[in-house]
PDB file with SEQRES, HELIX, SHEET and CRYST1 records, atoms N, CA, C and O in Angstrom:
SEQRES   1 A   84  MET ASN LYS LYS GLY ASP LEU SER VAL ASN VAL ILE VAL          
SEQRES   2 A   84  VAL ALA ALA ILE ALA LEU LEU VAL LEU VAL ILE LEU ALA          
SEQRES   3 A   84  TYR LEU VAL ALA SER LYS LEU GLY TRP PHE ALA LYS ALA          
SEQRES   4 A   84  THR GLY CYS GLY GLY ALA THR GLU SER ILE CYS VAL THR          
SEQRES   5 A   84  SER CYS ASP GLU LEU ASP GLY THR TYR ARG GLN ILE ALA          
SEQRES   6 A   84  SER GLY THR ASP ALA GLY CYS SER ALA ASP MET VAL CYS          
SEQRES   7 A   84  CYS VAL LYS VAL PRO GLY                                      
HELIX    1 AA1 LYS A    4  LEU A   33  1                                  30    
HELIX    2 AA2 TRP A   35  THR A   40  1                                   6    
HELIX    3 AA3 CYS A   42  GLY A   44  5                                   3    
HELIX    4 AA4 CYS A   54  GLU A   56  5                                   3    
HELIX    5 AA5 GLY A   67  ALA A   70  5                                   4    
SHEET    1 AA1 3 SER A  48  VAL A  51  0                                        
SHEET    2 AA1 3 VAL A  77  LYS A  81 -1                                        
SHEET    3 AA1 3 TYR A  61  SER A  66 -1                                        
CRYST1    1.000    1.000    1.000  90.00  90.00  90.00 P 1           1          
ATOM      1  N   MET A   1     -21.206  35.105  30.906  1.00  0.00           N  
ATOM      2  CA  MET A   1     -21.153  33.851  30.203  1.00  0.00           C  
ATOM      3  C   MET A   1     -19.704  33.416  30.012  1.00  0.00           C  
ATOM      4  O   MET A   1     -18.809  34.226  29.773  1.00  0.00           O  
ATOM      5  N   ASN A   2     -19.516  32.123  30.126  1.00  0.00           N  
ATOM      6  CA  ASN A   2     -18.180  31.566  29.991  1.00  0.00           C  
ATOM      7  C   ASN A   2     -18.115  30.754  28.700  1.00  0.00           C  
ATOM      8  O   ASN A   2     -18.724  29.688  28.602  1.00  0.00           O  
ATOM      9  N   LYS A   3     -17.393  31.247  27.736  1.00  0.00           N  
ATOM     10  CA  LYS A   3     -17.248  30.568  26.441  1.00  0.00           C  
ATOM     11  C   LYS A   3     -15.999  29.691  26.395  1.00  0.00           C  
ATOM     12  O   LYS A   3     -15.663  29.168  25.332  1.00  0.00           O  
ATOM     13  N   LYS A   4     -15.317  29.521  27.498  1.00  0.00           N  
ATOM     14  CA  LYS A   4     -14.078  28.754  27.523  1.00  0.00           C  
ATOM     15  C   LYS A   4     -14.314  27.300  27.113  1.00  0.00           C  
ATOM     16  O   LYS A   4     -13.510  26.741  26.366  1.00  0.00           O  
ATOM     17  N   GLY A   5     -15.381  26.684  27.576  1.00  0.00           N  
ATOM     18  CA  GLY A   5     -15.683  25.297  27.235  1.00  0.00           C  
ATOM     19  C   GLY A   5     -16.031  25.125  25.764  1.00  0.00           C  
ATOM     20  O   GLY A   5     -15.622  24.141  25.146  1.00  0.00           O  
ATOM     21  N   ASP A   6     -16.777  26.064  25.194  1.00  0.00           N  
ATOM     22  CA  ASP A   6     -17.149  25.989  23.790  1.00  0.00           C  
ATOM     23  C   ASP A   6     -15.933  26.109  22.883  1.00  0.00           C  
ATOM     24  O   ASP A   6     -15.850  25.428  21.860  1.00  0.00           O  
ATOM     25  N   LEU A   7     -15.024  26.939  23.238  1.00  0.00           N  
ATOM     26  CA  LEU A   7     -13.827  27.125  22.431  1.00  0.00           C  
ATOM     27  C   LEU A   7     -12.994  25.852  22.393  1.00  0.00           C  
ATOM     28  O   LEU A   7     -12.486  25.489  21.332  1.00  0.00           O  
ATOM     29  N   SER A   8     -12.843  25.177  23.499  1.00  0.00           N  
ATOM     30  CA  SER A   8     -12.013  23.985  23.512  1.00  0.00           C  
ATOM     31  C   SER A   8     -12.649  22.855  22.703  1.00  0.00           C  
ATOM     32  O   SER A   8     -11.931  22.080  22.070  1.00  0.00           O  
ATOM     33  N   VAL A   9     -13.966  22.743  22.708  1.00  0.00           N  
ATOM     34  CA  VAL A   9     -14.629  21.727  21.896  1.00  0.00           C  
ATOM     35  C   VAL A   9     -14.428  22.040  20.413  1.00  0.00           C  
ATOM     36  O   VAL A   9     -14.177  21.138  19.614  1.00  0.00           O  
ATOM     37  N   ASN A  10     -14.536  23.300  20.053  1.00  0.00           N  
ATOM     38  CA  ASN A  10     -14.313  23.696  18.663  1.00  0.00           C  
ATOM     39  C   ASN A  10     -12.882  23.399  18.221  1.00  0.00           C  
ATOM     40  O   ASN A  10     -12.661  22.921  17.109  1.00  0.00           O  
ATOM     41  N   VAL A  11     -11.938  23.674  19.066  1.00  0.00           N  
ATOM     42  CA  VAL A  11     -10.540  23.409  18.740  1.00  0.00           C  
ATOM     43  C   VAL A  11     -10.309  21.911  18.558  1.00  0.00           C  
ATOM     44  O   VAL A  11      -9.593  21.504  17.644  1.00  0.00           O  
ATOM     45  N   ILE A  12     -10.898  21.100  19.406  1.00  0.00           N  
ATOM     46  CA  ILE A  12     -10.742  19.640  19.294  1.00  0.00           C  
ATOM     47  C   ILE A  12     -11.353  19.142  17.993  1.00  0.00           C  
ATOM     48  O   ILE A  12     -10.752  18.304  17.320  1.00  0.00           O  
ATOM     49  N   VAL A  13     -12.510  19.624  17.628  1.00  0.00           N  
ATOM     50  CA  VAL A  13     -13.164  19.197  16.389  1.00  0.00           C  
ATOM     51  C   VAL A  13     -12.319  19.591  15.174  1.00  0.00           C  
ATOM     52  O   VAL A  13     -12.097  18.777  14.277  1.00  0.00           O  
ATOM     53  N   VAL A  14     -11.858  20.821  15.150  1.00  0.00           N  
ATOM     54  CA  VAL A  14     -11.031  21.277  14.030  1.00  0.00           C  
ATOM     55  C   VAL A  14      -9.728  20.482  13.969  1.00  0.00           C  
ATOM     56  O   VAL A  14      -9.285  20.116  12.880  1.00  0.00           O  
ATOM     57  N   ALA A  15      -9.119  20.214  15.092  1.00  0.00           N  
ATOM     58  CA  ALA A  15      -7.879  19.437  15.122  1.00  0.00           C  
ATOM     59  C   ALA A  15      -8.109  18.011  14.629  1.00  0.00           C  
ATOM     60  O   ALA A  15      -7.273  17.471  13.905  1.00  0.00           O  
ATOM     61  N   ALA A  16      -9.217  17.400  15.003  1.00  0.00           N  
ATOM     62  CA  ALA A  16      -9.531  16.040  14.556  1.00  0.00           C  
ATOM     63  C   ALA A  16      -9.747  15.997  13.049  1.00  0.00           C  
ATOM     64  O   ALA A  16      -9.288  15.070  12.383  1.00  0.00           O  
ATOM     65  N   ILE A  17     -10.435  16.982  12.515  1.00  0.00           N  
ATOM     66  CA  ILE A  17     -10.658  17.045  11.060  1.00  0.00           C  
ATOM     67  C   ILE A  17      -9.338  17.268  10.335  1.00  0.00           C  
ATOM     68  O   ILE A  17      -9.082  16.645   9.305  1.00  0.00           O  
ATOM     69  N   ALA A  18      -8.509  18.140  10.858  1.00  0.00           N  
ATOM     70  CA  ALA A  18      -7.206  18.402  10.241  1.00  0.00           C  
ATOM     71  C   ALA A  18      -6.331  17.150  10.259  1.00  0.00           C  
ATOM     72  O   ALA A  18      -5.635  16.865   9.284  1.00  0.00           O  
ATOM     73  N   LEU A  19      -6.363  16.411  11.348  1.00  0.00           N  
ATOM     74  CA  LEU A  19      -5.583  15.173  11.442  1.00  0.00           C  
ATOM     75  C   LEU A  19      -6.089  14.145  10.432  1.00  0.00           C  
ATOM     76  O   LEU A  19      -5.284  13.464   9.798  1.00  0.00           O  
ATOM     77  N   LEU A  20      -7.375  14.024  10.275  1.00  0.00           N  
ATOM     78  CA  LEU A  20      -7.950  13.104   9.304  1.00  0.00           C  
ATOM     79  C   LEU A  20      -7.530  13.476   7.885  1.00  0.00           C  
ATOM     80  O   LEU A  20      -7.179  12.604   7.090  1.00  0.00           O  
ATOM     81  N   VAL A  21      -7.565  14.747   7.573  1.00  0.00           N  
ATOM     82  CA  VAL A  21      -7.139  15.209   6.244  1.00  0.00           C  
ATOM     83  C   VAL A  21      -5.665  14.897   6.023  1.00  0.00           C  
ATOM     84  O   VAL A  21      -5.290  14.457   4.936  1.00  0.00           O  
ATOM     85  N   LEU A  22      -4.832  15.111   7.016  1.00  0.00           N  
ATOM     86  CA  LEU A  22      -3.401  14.811   6.881  1.00  0.00           C  
ATOM     87  C   LEU A  22      -3.140  13.331   6.663  1.00  0.00           C  
ATOM     88  O   LEU A  22      -2.290  12.966   5.850  1.00  0.00           O  
ATOM     89  N   VAL A  23      -3.854  12.482   7.373  1.00  0.00           N  
ATOM     90  CA  VAL A  23      -3.687  11.032   7.203  1.00  0.00           C  
ATOM     91  C   VAL A  23      -4.094  10.613   5.792  1.00  0.00           C  
ATOM     92  O   VAL A  23      -3.402   9.818   5.157  1.00  0.00           O  
ATOM     93  N   ILE A  24      -5.207  11.142   5.305  1.00  0.00           N  
ATOM     94  CA  ILE A  24      -5.651  10.807   3.952  1.00  0.00           C  
ATOM     95  C   ILE A  24      -4.646  11.294   2.913  1.00  0.00           C  
ATOM     96  O   ILE A  24      -4.329  10.567   1.972  1.00  0.00           O  
ATOM     97  N   LEU A  25      -4.148  12.505   3.073  1.00  0.00           N  
ATOM     98  CA  LEU A  25      -3.144  13.026   2.143  1.00  0.00           C  
ATOM     99  C   LEU A  25      -1.858  12.206   2.179  1.00  0.00           C  
ATOM    100  O   LEU A  25      -1.265  11.943   1.133  1.00  0.00           O  
ATOM    101  N   ALA A  26      -1.425  11.803   3.359  1.00  0.00           N  
ATOM    102  CA  ALA A  26      -0.214  10.984   3.480  1.00  0.00           C  
ATOM    103  C   ALA A  26      -0.398   9.647   2.776  1.00  0.00           C  
ATOM    104  O   ALA A  26       0.514   9.170   2.101  1.00  0.00           O  
ATOM    105  N   TYR A  27      -1.566   9.043   2.927  1.00  0.00           N  
ATOM    106  CA  TYR A  27      -1.843   7.769   2.258  1.00  0.00           C  
ATOM    107  C   TYR A  27      -1.826   7.944   0.735  1.00  0.00           C  
ATOM    108  O   TYR A  27      -1.240   7.127   0.024  1.00  0.00           O  
ATOM    109  N   LEU A  28      -2.459   8.995   0.240  1.00  0.00           N  
ATOM    110  CA  LEU A  28      -2.494   9.221  -1.198  1.00  0.00           C  
ATOM    111  C   LEU A  28      -1.105   9.462  -1.770  1.00  0.00           C  
ATOM    112  O   LEU A  28      -0.769   8.933  -2.830  1.00  0.00           O  
ATOM    113  N   VAL A  29      -0.303  10.248  -1.083  1.00  0.00           N  
ATOM    114  CA  VAL A  29       1.063  10.512  -1.552  1.00  0.00           C  
ATOM    115  C   VAL A  29       1.889   9.233  -1.518  1.00  0.00           C  
ATOM    116  O   VAL A  29       2.613   8.941  -2.470  1.00  0.00           O  
ATOM    117  N   ALA A  30       1.791   8.470  -0.440  1.00  0.00           N  
ATOM    118  CA  ALA A  30       2.566   7.234  -0.320  1.00  0.00           C  
ATOM    119  C   ALA A  30       2.157   6.221  -1.379  1.00  0.00           C  
ATOM    120  O   ALA A  30       3.015   5.532  -1.931  1.00  0.00           O  
ATOM    121  N   SER A  31       0.882   6.116  -1.670  1.00  0.00           N  
ATOM    122  CA  SER A  31       0.451   5.153  -2.687  1.00  0.00           C  
ATOM    123  C   SER A  31       0.872   5.600  -4.086  1.00  0.00           C  
ATOM    124  O   SER A  31       1.215   4.764  -4.922  1.00  0.00           O  
ATOM    125  N   LYS A  32       0.850   6.902  -4.349  1.00  0.00           N  
ATOM    126  CA  LYS A  32       1.303   7.397  -5.656  1.00  0.00           C  
ATOM    127  C   LYS A  32       2.802   7.169  -5.846  1.00  0.00           C  
ATOM    128  O   LYS A  32       3.251   6.893  -6.959  1.00  0.00           O  
ATOM    129  N   LEU A  33       3.568   7.282  -4.777  1.00  0.00           N  
ATOM    130  CA  LEU A  33       5.012   7.076  -4.867  1.00  0.00           C  
ATOM    131  C   LEU A  33       5.384   5.603  -4.865  1.00  0.00           C  
ATOM    132  O   LEU A  33       6.539   5.256  -5.111  1.00  0.00           O  
ATOM    133  N   GLY A  34       4.423   4.737  -4.593  1.00  0.00           N  
ATOM    134  CA  GLY A  34       4.679   3.309  -4.620  1.00  0.00           C  
ATOM    135  C   GLY A  34       5.330   2.765  -3.367  1.00  0.00           C  
ATOM    136  O   GLY A  34       5.883   1.666  -3.397  1.00  0.00           O  
ATOM    137  N   TRP A  35       5.282   3.498  -2.266  1.00  0.00           N  
ATOM    138  CA  TRP A  35       5.931   3.019  -1.044  1.00  0.00           C  
ATOM    139  C   TRP A  35       5.285   1.744  -0.534  1.00  0.00           C  
ATOM    140  O   TRP A  35       5.984   0.867  -0.026  1.00  0.00           O  
ATOM    141  N   PHE A  36       3.973   1.616  -0.652  1.00  0.00           N  
ATOM    142  CA  PHE A  36       3.300   0.416  -0.154  1.00  0.00           C  
ATOM    143  C   PHE A  36       3.605  -0.779  -1.034  1.00  0.00           C  
ATOM    144  O   PHE A  36       3.812  -1.881  -0.526  1.00  0.00           O  
ATOM    145  N   ALA A  37       3.637  -0.588  -2.325  1.00  0.00           N  
ATOM    146  CA  ALA A  37       3.935  -1.687  -3.231  1.00  0.00           C  
ATOM    147  C   ALA A  37       5.361  -2.183  -3.047  1.00  0.00           C  
ATOM    148  O   ALA A  37       5.615  -3.386  -3.113  1.00  0.00           O  
ATOM    149  N   LYS A  38       6.291  -1.267  -2.816  1.00  0.00           N  
ATOM    150  CA  LYS A  38       7.675  -1.676  -2.619  1.00  0.00           C  
ATOM    151  C   LYS A  38       7.851  -2.428  -1.309  1.00  0.00           C  
ATOM    152  O   LYS A  38       8.699  -3.316  -1.213  1.00  0.00           O  
ATOM    153  N   ALA A  39       7.069  -2.087  -0.312  1.00  0.00           N  
ATOM    154  CA  ALA A  39       7.204  -2.750   0.976  1.00  0.00           C  
ATOM    155  C   ALA A  39       6.640  -4.154   0.947  1.00  0.00           C  
ATOM    156  O   ALA A  39       7.128  -5.023   1.670  1.00  0.00           O  
ATOM    157  N   THR A  40       5.626  -4.404   0.132  1.00  0.00           N  
ATOM    158  CA  THR A  40       4.986  -5.714   0.146  1.00  0.00           C  
ATOM    159  C   THR A  40       5.259  -6.535  -1.097  1.00  0.00           C  
ATOM    160  O   THR A  40       5.043  -7.747  -1.077  1.00  0.00           O  
ATOM    161  N   GLY A  41       5.713  -5.944  -2.149  1.00  0.00           N  
ATOM    162  CA  GLY A  41       5.908  -6.677  -3.382  1.00  0.00           C  
ATOM    163  C   GLY A  41       4.609  -6.734  -4.166  1.00  0.00           C  
ATOM    164  O   GLY A  41       3.618  -6.118  -3.775  1.00  0.00           O  
ATOM    165  N   CYS A  42       4.607  -7.465  -5.263  1.00  0.00           N  
ATOM    166  CA  CYS A  42       3.405  -7.548  -6.083  1.00  0.00           C  
ATOM    167  C   CYS A  42       2.360  -8.424  -5.412  1.00  0.00           C  
ATOM    168  O   CYS A  42       2.699  -9.359  -4.687  1.00  0.00           O  
ATOM    169  N   GLY A  43       1.139  -8.134  -5.644  1.00  0.00           N  
ATOM    170  CA  GLY A  43       0.060  -8.937  -5.092  1.00  0.00           C  
ATOM    171  C   GLY A  43      -0.075  -8.841  -3.581  1.00  0.00           C  
ATOM    172  O   GLY A  43      -0.881  -9.569  -3.002  1.00  0.00           O  
ATOM    173  N   GLY A  44       0.686  -7.970  -2.916  1.00  0.00           N  
ATOM    174  CA  GLY A  44       0.612  -7.829  -1.471  1.00  0.00           C  
ATOM    175  C   GLY A  44       1.437  -8.850  -0.703  1.00  0.00           C  
ATOM    176  O   GLY A  44       1.412  -8.858   0.528  1.00  0.00           O  
ATOM    177  N   ALA A  45       2.160  -9.704  -1.398  1.00  0.00           N  
ATOM    178  CA  ALA A  45       2.981 -10.723  -0.736  1.00  0.00           C  
ATOM    179  C   ALA A  45       4.389 -10.181  -0.504  1.00  0.00           C  
ATOM    180  O   ALA A  45       4.890  -9.395  -1.308  1.00  0.00           O  
ATOM    181  N   THR A  46       5.028 -10.595   0.586  1.00  0.00           N  
ATOM    182  CA  THR A  46       6.331 -10.029   0.928  1.00  0.00           C  
ATOM    183  C   THR A  46       7.458 -10.560   0.054  1.00  0.00           C  
ATOM    184  O   THR A  46       8.269  -9.766  -0.421  1.00  0.00           O  
ATOM    185  N   GLU A  47       7.546 -11.845  -0.175  1.00  0.00           N  
ATOM    186  CA  GLU A  47       8.627 -12.387  -1.003  1.00  0.00           C  
ATOM    187  C   GLU A  47       8.094 -12.674  -2.392  1.00  0.00           C  
ATOM    188  O   GLU A  47       7.996 -13.828  -2.812  1.00  0.00           O  
ATOM    189  N   SER A  48       7.748 -11.606  -3.102  1.00  0.00           N  
ATOM    190  CA  SER A  48       7.185 -11.765  -4.439  1.00  0.00           C  
ATOM    191  C   SER A  48       7.898 -10.840  -5.412  1.00  0.00           C  
ATOM    192  O   SER A  48       8.544  -9.867  -5.022  1.00  0.00           O  
ATOM    193  N   ILE A  49       7.761 -11.174  -6.692  1.00  0.00           N  
ATOM    194  CA  ILE A  49       8.468 -10.410  -7.724  1.00  0.00           C  
ATOM    195  C   ILE A  49       7.676 -10.480  -9.031  1.00  0.00           C  
ATOM    196  O   ILE A  49       7.006 -11.474  -9.313  1.00  0.00           O  
ATOM    197  N   CYS A  50       7.765  -9.420  -9.815  1.00  0.00           N  
ATOM    198  CA  CYS A  50       7.153  -9.390 -11.137  1.00  0.00           C  
ATOM    199  C   CYS A  50       8.183  -9.855 -12.160  1.00  0.00           C  
ATOM    200  O   CYS A  50       9.257  -9.264 -12.275  1.00  0.00           O  
ATOM    201  N   VAL A  51       7.859 -10.909 -12.902  1.00  0.00           N  
ATOM    202  CA  VAL A  51       8.739 -11.454 -13.938  1.00  0.00           C  
ATOM    203  C   VAL A  51       7.876 -11.913 -15.115  1.00  0.00           C  
ATOM    204  O   VAL A  51       6.648 -11.913 -15.041  1.00  0.00           O  
ATOM    205  N   THR A  52       8.545 -12.302 -16.199  1.00  0.00           N  
ATOM    206  CA  THR A  52       7.787 -12.809 -17.343  1.00  0.00           C  
ATOM    207  C   THR A  52       7.301 -14.232 -17.107  1.00  0.00           C  
ATOM    208  O   THR A  52       6.267 -14.629 -17.644  1.00  0.00           O  
ATOM    209  N   SER A  53       8.042 -15.010 -16.302  1.00  0.00           N  
ATOM    210  CA  SER A  53       7.635 -16.377 -15.984  1.00  0.00           C  
ATOM    211  C   SER A  53       8.263 -16.787 -14.656  1.00  0.00           C  
ATOM    212  O   SER A  53       9.418 -16.458 -14.389  1.00  0.00           O  
ATOM    213  N   CYS A  54       7.515 -17.498 -13.829  1.00  0.00           N  
ATOM    214  CA  CYS A  54       8.044 -17.967 -12.539  1.00  0.00           C  
ATOM    215  C   CYS A  54       9.133 -19.021 -12.723  1.00  0.00           C  
ATOM    216  O   CYS A  54       9.946 -19.238 -11.825  1.00  0.00           O  
ATOM    217  N   ASP A  55       9.150 -19.682 -13.896  1.00  0.00           N  
ATOM    218  CA  ASP A  55      10.134 -20.735 -14.166  1.00  0.00           C  
ATOM    219  C   ASP A  55      11.555 -20.194 -14.250  1.00  0.00           C  
ATOM    220  O   ASP A  55      12.510 -20.945 -14.053  1.00  0.00           O  
ATOM    221  N   GLU A  56      11.711 -18.910 -14.538  1.00  0.00           N  
ATOM    222  CA  GLU A  56      13.056 -18.339 -14.691  1.00  0.00           C  
ATOM    223  C   GLU A  56      13.717 -17.989 -13.357  1.00  0.00           C  
ATOM    224  O   GLU A  56      14.869 -17.555 -13.340  1.00  0.00           O  
ATOM    225  N   LEU A  57      13.016 -18.168 -12.253  1.00  0.00           N  
ATOM    226  CA  LEU A  57      13.554 -17.811 -10.938  1.00  0.00           C  
ATOM    227  C   LEU A  57      14.210 -19.000 -10.256  1.00  0.00           C  
ATOM    228  O   LEU A  57      13.774 -20.140 -10.417  1.00  0.00           O  
ATOM    229  N   ASP A  58      15.273 -18.722  -9.484  1.00  0.00           N  
ATOM    230  CA  ASP A  58      15.901 -19.772  -8.682  1.00  0.00           C  
ATOM    231  C   ASP A  58      15.055 -20.028  -7.450  1.00  0.00           C  
ATOM    232  O   ASP A  58      14.577 -19.084  -6.821  1.00  0.00           O  
ATOM    233  N   GLY A  59      14.863 -21.276  -7.100  1.00  0.00           N  
ATOM    234  CA  GLY A  59      14.032 -21.600  -5.951  1.00  0.00           C  
ATOM    235  C   GLY A  59      12.627 -21.983  -6.408  1.00  0.00           C  
ATOM    236  O   GLY A  59      12.361 -22.120  -7.602  1.00  0.00           O  
ATOM    237  N   THR A  60      11.746 -22.150  -5.445  1.00  0.00           N  
ATOM    238  CA  THR A  60      10.377 -22.546  -5.749  1.00  0.00           C  
ATOM    239  C   THR A  60       9.470 -21.330  -5.649  1.00  0.00           C  
ATOM    240  O   THR A  60       9.289 -20.764  -4.571  1.00  0.00           O  
ATOM    241  N   TYR A  61       8.908 -20.937  -6.768  1.00  0.00           N  
ATOM    242  CA  TYR A  61       7.990 -19.801  -6.839  1.00  0.00           C  
ATOM    243  C   TYR A  61       6.669 -20.258  -7.450  1.00  0.00           C  
ATOM    244  O   TYR A  61       6.633 -21.170  -8.275  1.00  0.00           O  
ATOM    245  N   ARG A  62       5.603 -19.619  -7.037  1.00  0.00           N  
ATOM    246  CA  ARG A  62       4.273 -19.923  -7.555  1.00  0.00           C  
ATOM    247  C   ARG A  62       3.641 -18.636  -8.047  1.00  0.00           C  
ATOM    248  O   ARG A  62       3.741 -17.595  -7.397  1.00  0.00           O  
ATOM    249  N   GLN A  63       2.987 -18.712  -9.207  1.00  0.00           N  
ATOM    250  CA  GLN A  63       2.318 -17.534  -9.761  1.00  0.00           C  
ATOM    251  C   GLN A  63       1.025 -17.294  -8.994  1.00  0.00           C  
ATOM    252  O   GLN A  63       0.205 -18.197  -8.834  1.00  0.00           O  
ATOM    253  N   ILE A  64       0.854 -16.041  -8.513  1.00  0.00           N  
ATOM    254  CA  ILE A  64      -0.365 -15.724  -7.770  1.00  0.00           C  
ATOM    255  C   ILE A  64      -1.288 -14.790  -8.538  1.00  0.00           C  
ATOM    256  O   ILE A  64      -2.480 -14.721  -8.237  1.00  0.00           O  
ATOM    257  N   ALA A  65      -0.766 -14.078  -9.513  1.00  0.00           N  
ATOM    258  CA  ALA A  65      -1.584 -13.165 -10.313  1.00  0.00           C  
ATOM    259  C   ALA A  65      -0.788 -12.754 -11.541  1.00  0.00           C  
ATOM    260  O   ALA A  65       0.401 -13.052 -11.660  1.00  0.00           O  
ATOM    261  N   SER A  66      -1.464 -12.067 -12.447  1.00  0.00           N  
ATOM    262  CA  SER A  66      -0.753 -11.632 -13.648  1.00  0.00           C  
ATOM    263  C   SER A  66      -1.193 -10.224 -14.045  1.00  0.00           C  
ATOM    264  O   SER A  66      -2.279  -9.760 -13.700  1.00  0.00           O  
ATOM    265  N   GLY A  67      -0.307  -9.575 -14.779  1.00  0.00           N  
ATOM    266  CA  GLY A  67      -0.609  -8.266 -15.325  1.00  0.00           C  
ATOM    267  C   GLY A  67      -0.817  -7.178 -14.297  1.00  0.00           C  
ATOM    268  O   GLY A  67      -0.280  -7.225 -13.191  1.00  0.00           O  
ATOM    269  N   THR A  68      -1.603  -6.207 -14.686  1.00  0.00           N  
ATOM    270  CA  THR A  68      -1.803  -5.035 -13.845  1.00  0.00           C  
ATOM    271  C   THR A  68      -2.633  -5.344 -12.602  1.00  0.00           C  
ATOM    272  O   THR A  68      -2.597  -4.583 -11.635  1.00  0.00           O  
ATOM    273  N   ASP A  69      -3.382  -6.454 -12.611  1.00  0.00           N  
ATOM    274  CA  ASP A  69      -4.124  -6.848 -11.405  1.00  0.00           C  
ATOM    275  C   ASP A  69      -3.169  -7.138 -10.252  1.00  0.00           C  
ATOM    276  O   ASP A  69      -3.534  -6.982  -9.086  1.00  0.00           O  
ATOM    277  N   ALA A  70      -1.951  -7.560 -10.573  1.00  0.00           N  
ATOM    278  CA  ALA A  70      -0.967  -7.898  -9.555  1.00  0.00           C  
ATOM    279  C   ALA A  70      -0.044  -6.739  -9.236  1.00  0.00           C  
ATOM    280  O   ALA A  70       0.799  -6.849  -8.345  1.00  0.00           O  
ATOM    281  N   GLY A  71      -0.184  -5.636  -9.941  1.00  0.00           N  
ATOM    282  CA  GLY A  71       0.726  -4.514  -9.738  1.00  0.00           C  
ATOM    283  C   GLY A  71       1.941  -4.603 -10.636  1.00  0.00           C  
ATOM    284  O   GLY A  71       2.896  -3.845 -10.466  1.00  0.00           O  
ATOM    285  N   CYS A  72       1.917  -5.518 -11.587  1.00  0.00           N  
ATOM    286  CA  CYS A  72       3.009  -5.678 -12.546  1.00  0.00           C  
ATOM    287  C   CYS A  72       2.598  -5.023 -13.863  1.00  0.00           C  
ATOM    288  O   CYS A  72       1.461  -4.577 -14.019  1.00  0.00           O  
ATOM    289  N   SER A  73       3.534  -4.971 -14.805  1.00  0.00           N  
ATOM    290  CA  SER A  73       3.147  -4.489 -16.128  1.00  0.00           C  
ATOM    291  C   SER A  73       2.314  -5.572 -16.819  1.00  0.00           C  
ATOM    292  O   SER A  73       2.254  -6.707 -16.346  1.00  0.00           O  
ATOM    293  N   ALA A  74       1.681  -5.226 -17.919  1.00  0.00           N  
ATOM    294  CA  ALA A  74       0.686  -6.098 -18.552  1.00  0.00           C  
ATOM    295  C   ALA A  74       1.246  -7.448 -18.986  1.00  0.00           C  
ATOM    296  O   ALA A  74       0.527  -8.446 -18.960  1.00  0.00           O  
ATOM    297  N   ASP A  75       2.516  -7.497 -19.386  1.00  0.00           N  
ATOM    298  CA  ASP A  75       3.083  -8.747 -19.899  1.00  0.00           C  
ATOM    299  C   ASP A  75       3.820  -9.557 -18.838  1.00  0.00           C  
ATOM    300  O   ASP A  75       4.535 -10.500 -19.178  1.00  0.00           O  
ATOM    301  N   MET A  76       3.664  -9.212 -17.559  1.00  0.00           N  
ATOM    302  CA  MET A  76       4.383  -9.915 -16.502  1.00  0.00           C  
ATOM    303  C   MET A  76       3.427 -10.606 -15.546  1.00  0.00           C  
ATOM    304  O   MET A  76       2.229 -10.320 -15.521  1.00  0.00           O  
ATOM    305  N   VAL A  77       3.991 -11.538 -14.746  1.00  0.00           N  
ATOM    306  CA  VAL A  77       3.222 -12.246 -13.733  1.00  0.00           C  
ATOM    307  C   VAL A  77       3.852 -11.998 -12.366  1.00  0.00           C  
ATOM    308  O   VAL A  77       5.034 -11.669 -12.263  1.00  0.00           O  
ATOM    309  N   CYS A  78       3.054 -12.158 -11.331  1.00  0.00           N  
ATOM    310  CA  CYS A  78       3.545 -12.001  -9.966  1.00  0.00           C  
ATOM    311  C   CYS A  78       3.811 -13.384  -9.389  1.00  0.00           C  
ATOM    312  O   CYS A  78       2.914 -14.223  -9.316  1.00  0.00           O  
ATOM    313  N   CYS A  79       5.049 -13.610  -8.983  1.00  0.00           N  
ATOM    314  CA  CYS A  79       5.442 -14.906  -8.430  1.00  0.00           C  
ATOM    315  C   CYS A  79       5.812 -14.719  -6.959  1.00  0.00           C  
ATOM    316  O   CYS A  79       6.506 -13.768  -6.599  1.00  0.00           O  
ATOM    317  N   VAL A  80       5.344 -15.630  -6.119  1.00  0.00           N  
ATOM    318  CA  VAL A  80       5.638 -15.581  -4.693  1.00  0.00           C  
ATOM    319  C   VAL A  80       6.486 -16.797  -4.327  1.00  0.00           C  
ATOM    320  O   VAL A  80       6.255 -17.904  -4.815  1.00  0.00           O  
ATOM    321  N   LYS A  81       7.464 -16.571  -3.464  1.00  0.00           N  
ATOM    322  CA  LYS A  81       8.353 -17.652  -3.036  1.00  0.00           C  
ATOM    323  C   LYS A  81       7.618 -18.601  -2.115  1.00  0.00           C  
ATOM    324  O   LYS A  81       6.969 -18.179  -1.157  1.00  0.00           O  
ATOM    325  N   VAL A  82       7.723 -19.891  -2.411  1.00  0.00           N  
ATOM    326  CA  VAL A  82       7.099 -20.921  -1.590  1.00  0.00           C  
ATOM    327  C   VAL A  82       8.134 -21.391  -0.571  1.00  0.00           C  
ATOM    328  O   VAL A  82       9.214 -21.839  -0.955  1.00  0.00           O  
ATOM    329  N   PRO A  83       7.821 -21.296   0.726  1.00  0.00           N  
ATOM    330  CA  PRO A  83       8.797 -21.733   1.731  1.00  0.00           C  
ATOM    331  C   PRO A  83       9.049 -23.231   1.658  1.00  0.00           C  
ATOM    332  O   PRO A  83       8.175 -24.026   1.312  1.00  0.00           O  
ATOM    333  N   GLY A  84      10.259 -23.572   1.993  1.00  0.00           N  
ATOM    334  CA  GLY A  84      10.531 -25.015   2.024  1.00  0.00           C  
ATOM    335  C   GLY A  84      11.809 -25.374   1.509  1.00  0.00           C  
ATOM    336  O   GLY A  84      12.154 -26.555   1.481  1.00  0.00           O  
TER     337      GLY A  84                                                      
END                                                                             
């Protein structure tokens, strides 16, 4: 009997599961460290910032969300820069 084929299938399955676990762990660590939030800003927008009011910013900004729903602290709002 030749078990060579069975061994390679087992190795592929174990490797695929290990890779999936590593990807999930990397995502969890990155989200806990805030790497995704820092890359996109609050609310998932790229040119956005958490402030107490959008009126205090230079340029044209629009409020897209507020508080912890936007990834800001409870007393802040998420403002996104309006192009133009």
